[in-house]
N, C-alpha and C positions, 0 to 999 in steps of 0.2 A: 474888247468884249467878244466872247466866243460866238460862233454862229448858232442860231436857235431854229429848231425845226418847228413844225406845226404842233401846237399843244405841248410845248416844252418851256421850262423856265431856266434862264441862265444863272449860273453861280459864278459871277465874275471874279471872285477871289481866287478861284482855282487856276493856276497858271497853265498856259498851253505849252510851255517848254519844261524841260527837266530842271529841278525836281518837280514831280507832279503831285506831291503830297502837301496838303495845307489844311488848316482847321477852318471850319465854316464860320467861326467867330469873327473872321476878318471881313465877312460880308454881312453886316448887321441887318440890312433890310430883309434878307431872307429869313432870319430869325424872327423879325417883327411880323412878317406875313404869317409864318407858322403860328405864332402866339395869338395874334388877333383873329385869324381864321378859326382856330379851334376854340378859343375863348368865347367868341360870338356864337359858334355852333353849340357849345356846351350851354350857353345862356338860353338858347332856344329850347334845348331839352329840359331845362329847369322851368321855363315859363309855361310849356304845354301842360305839365302836371298841375300847375297853379290854376290854369284855366279849367282843368277837369275838376279840381277842388271847388272852384267857383260854381260850376254847374251842379255839383253834388249838393252844395248848400242851397242853391236856388230851387232845386227840385225836392230835396229830402228835408230841408229845414227852411221852408219859405218864410215862416213867421219870424224866425231868428236871423234871417239873412241880412237885413239892414244893420242889425246890431253887431253881428260877427264880422261881416265883410265891410267894415267902415274904411274911410280914407286912410286912417293911420295904419291899419293892418295891411292894406294894399301897398302902401308906400314901403313899409318894412319888408314885406315879402319880395317885392320887386328889387329893392336895393340888395337884399340878401342873395337873390339869384345872380345879380350882376357881379357882386363881390366874390361869391363862391366860384363862379365860372372863371373869373380872371385869376383865381388862385390855384386852379387845377393843373396848369401846364408849365409853370416856370421850372419845376424840377426835371421833368422829362426833357425839356428844351435844353437845360443846362448840360445834361449828360450827352445829348446829341451833339452839342457844339464842341464837346471835348474830343470827338472822334476825328481821326485824320481822314481827309477825303482825297480821292484820286480823280483823274480825268475819266470820262469826258466831263466837260463843265456845264452840262445841261441836265435838268430833271425832266423825265418823260411824263409830265403831268401838267395840268393847268395851274395847280397850286402846289405849295410846298408841303406835300403829304409825307408822312413818316416812311411808308413803304418805298416809293421811288427815291426818297432822300437817303435812306439807309443803304439802298443798293449802290450808291456812289462811294460808300465808305471803303477804305483800304483794308479794314479788318472786319471780320464778322462781328455782329452785335446782336446775338439772339436774345440776350437779357433785356436790352433796351426795346427791341421789337416786341418782346412778350409783355413788357411793362406797359407799353403804349396800348397794345391790344387789350390788356387786362383793365387798364384805366378806362378805356372807351367802353368796354363791356359792362363794367360796374355802373358807370353813369347811365348807359342806355337801359340796362335791365332794372335798376332801381327806379328810375323815373317811369319806365313803362309799367312796372308792377304797380306803382302808385296810381297811374292812369287807369289800369285795368281794375284795381280795387275800387276806385271812385265810381267807375261806370257799372261795376257789379252792384253796388249799393243803389245807384241810380235806377238800374233795370228792375231791381226788386221793388223800389218805390213806384216805378211807372206801372208795373203790372198789377199793383194794388189799386190803381186809379179806376173807378167804376166805369167812367164814360170813355167811349172810343175817341171823342174829340179831345179830351184831356190827355190821353196817351199820345195822340198825334202831335199835340202841341209840345209835350215833353220831349218826344223824339226829334222834332224839328229844332228844338233848342240845342240838342247835342250833336245833330247830324253833321253840321259844318266842321265842328271841332274834330269829330271822329275821322272825317275825310282827310283833314290836314295831318292828324296823328298817323294815319295809315300810310300816307305818302312819305312823310318824313322818316318814320322809324323803319319802314321797309327798306328804303335806300341806305339808311345808316347800318342796318344789320348786314346787308349785302357787302358793304364796304369794310366794316371794322370788327365784326364779330369773329369770323373765321380766321384761324392762324394764317399768316402770310397773305391774308385776304383772298387767296385762291382765285383771283380773277386776272385776266389779261390786262395789259396797260390800256387798251381801247375801252374795255368794259369799265375799268376804274374811272376813266375820264367821263364816260357817259353818265355813270351813277353819280359821280361828284357834281356834274353839271346839273343833274336833276334836283338833288337836295340842297345845293348851294344857290341855284339861280331860278330854276323852273318853279319849284315849290314856293319860295317866297314871292315870286312874281304872281302866281295864281291865288295866293292866300287871300288878298283883298277881295277877289271875285268870289271865292268860296264863302267867305264870311258874310258877304253882302247879298247872297242869294235869298236870305230871309227878309231883306229890306223891302218894304212895300214899293218904294220908288224904283228899285232895281227890277222887281217883278213886273211893274207897269211898263218899264222901258223894254224888257224882254218880250212882253206881249205885243207891244207896238212894233217891234222889229219883226216878230213872227207874222203879224198881220200884213205889214208892208212887203215882206218876202212873198207871201201868198198872192198878194195883189199883183206884184211885179211878174210872178210866174204865170198868172192867169191872163195878163194883158198882152 
């Protein structure tokens, strides 16, 4: 196994002696990581629009909501998201695995990302790089457009609510989801929209860490801020903090 630096992944199939050209298909776990990492990330981008659609129905069609968003439809939509997400990347991965790879045998990244991986190829692959960027852009923009369209309709409905209390309740219903969407899509666009990603290796690692680890980690906290028990616990913590500071 070749030596690995901080924030790098080893590709053990690449030999350290001559000849230094070998296909990445001989190191299957690297392909599996690429596939599952991007398939699960794509599934996240599909689930967020579904949540926006759920909030649209809850606010704009409250009387029809129980009939439309029943258990059967929820199950079908979730299964469709998972199946579609796992069907998006087999073809790009296949073409990447056909490339010859040269040393060094480490990827300068935390995960098997297309940019650092293609940088190890012995031959230029602008077509594969463009196709990966194009596929990511299509997925991001279509799902983001669906979210924005849903919330545009939600805002129209909210502003028609006569009471301020009703508007606050509607906004609080959507607030946590909008925070998650903003964090997730902002980092995705920084990483995958611009050609060649236009960022240094250090920036790519930080952004990847945010959308792959930090955002999922704080999602439960963001979504639970509207929970009465969570609010009560936060108030107790605030009171105890003030008491300890005064004592």
